[in-house]
C-alpha positions in Angstrom: 149.2 -1.3 211.0 152.2 -2.4 213.0 151.6 -3.4 216.4 154.5 -2.0 218.5 156.4 -3.9 221.5 156.7 -2.7 224.8 160.2 -1.5 224.3 159.3 0.2 221.0 156.6 2.1 223.2 159.0 2.9 225.5 161.4 4.5 223.2 158.3 6.4 221.6 157.3 7.8 224.8 161.0 8.3 226.0 161.3 10.5 222.7 157.9 12.2 223.6 159.2 12.8 227.2 162.3 14.6 225.8 160.5 17.0 223.3 159.1 18.7 226.1 158.4 18.5 230.0 155.5 15.9 230.7 153.6 14.7 233.5 152.5 11.0 233.9 148.8 12.1 233.2 149.7 13.4 229.6 151.8 10.1 228.9 148.9 8.1 230.1 146.6 9.8 227.9 148.7 9.4 224.9 149.2 5.7 225.5 145.5 5.4 226.0 144.7 6.8 222.7 146.4 3.9 221.2 144.3 1.5 222.8 147.0 0.1 225.3 146.0 -1.9 228.4 146.4 0.0 231.4 148.8 -2.5 233.2 151.1 -1.8 230.3 150.6 2.0 230.7 151.4 1.9 234.0 154.6 -0.1 233.6 155.7 2.3 230.5 155.1 5.1 233.3 156.8 3.6 236.0 160.1 3.1 233.7 159.9 6.5 232.3 159.9 7.8 236.0 162.9 5.5 237.1 165.0 6.8 234.1 164.2 10.4 234.9 162.2 11.2 231.4 159.1 12.2 234.1 159.7 14.2 237.0 156.9 15.6 238.5 158.6 18.1 240.6 160.7 19.2 237.7 157.3 19.5 235.6 155.7 21.4 238.3 158.3 24.2 238.5 158.7 23.9 234.6 154.6 24.8 234.4 154.6 27.2 237.0 157.4 29.5 235.6 156.1 29.0 232.0 152.5 29.8 232.7 153.7 33.0 235.3 156.1 34.4 233.1 154.8 33.4 229.4 151.1 33.4 229.7 151.0 35.6 232.8 148.3 33.5 234.8 148.0 33.7 238.5 148.6 31.2 241.4 144.9 30.3 241.2 144.6 29.5 237.5 147.9 27.5 237.6 147.2 25.5 240.3 143.6 24.5 238.9 145.6 23.3 235.8 148.1 21.1 237.9 145.3 19.8 239.7 144.0 18.7 236.6 147.0 17.0 235.8 146.6 14.9 239.0 149.8 16.2 240.3 150.1 15.6 244.0 148.5 18.8 246.3 151.9 19.2 248.1 154.0 19.3 245.0 152.0 21.9 243.7 151.9 24.1 246.7 155.8 23.8 246.9 156.1 25.2 243.3 153.5 27.5 243.8 155.2 29.1 247.1 158.4 29.4 245.2 157.1 32.5 243.1 158.6 35.4 244.0 156.1 38.3 245.3 157.7 41.0 243.9 157.9 39.5 240.5 154.4 38.1 240.8 153.1 41.7 241.5 154.9 43.2 238.7 153.4 40.9 236.2 149.9 41.5 237.4 150.9 45.2 237.3 151.7 44.9 233.6 148.7 42.8 233.0 146.5 45.5 234.5 148.1 48.5 232.9 147.9 46.9 229.3 144.1 45.9 230.1 143.2 49.4 231.5 144.0 50.9 228.1 141.2 49.0 226.5 138.8 49.0 229.3 135.7 51.5 229.4 133.6 52.1 232.0 130.7 54.7 232.9 132.4 55.5 235.9 135.4 54.8 238.1 133.6 51.9 239.8 132.9 49.9 236.4 136.2 50.5 235.4 137.4 49.3 238.6 135.1 46.0 238.6 136.0 45.1 235.1 139.7 45.1 235.8 139.3 43.1 238.9 137.2 40.5 237.2 139.6 40.4 234.3 142.4 39.8 236.7 140.6 37.3 238.8 139.7 35.5 235.7 143.5 35.2 235.0 143.9 33.6 238.3 145.3 36.1 240.2 143.8 36.5 244.2 141.4 39.2 244.3 143.2 40.9 247.5 146.5 41.2 245.6 144.6 42.6 242.3 142.9 45.2 244.6 146.2 46.3 246.2 147.7 46.6 242.7 144.7 48.6 241.4 145.2 51.0 244.2 148.9 51.6 243.5 148.1 52.0 239.8 145.5 54.7 241.1 142.7 52.8 240.0 140.0 53.9 242.4 136.6 52.3 243.2 135.4 55.4 243.9 134.8 58.6 241.3 137.6 61.1 241.5 134.7 63.5 243.2 134.2 61.3 246.0 136.1 61.3 249.4 136.8 58.3 251.9 136.1 59.3 255.5 
């Protein structure tokens, strides 16, 4: 097996970063898989950051947009995944704050409408809780889920029960 020089590794990692947005942790893991010493890993990552192949803020924004719009995840799940990638907490908070509230609720409502078609419950309460658990498992905040469920007409109470 051919041993690569630092310059060759830098080129490979630059190509890796241009194929898709990457965070420093993803590059670090990729380099560690090859058995590279930590000092060299830090040096290559520093160079990639200096040359703008890696940009944590850009990665955060991209990750939040992709996971919200494509995977339809909530803020909580997105934040957990970003922390798992060892990104700075203030950067995560800024990226999550940039989510448009109306769009966020529209995505949640569409997720709830889809799931509501397949969820069966003995009564309204069970149906409500199944949808609530599903949405919170996707990372949506329970208070927002409750509000969206009420706007869809999904009630915690049976139709016969009136709330005083």
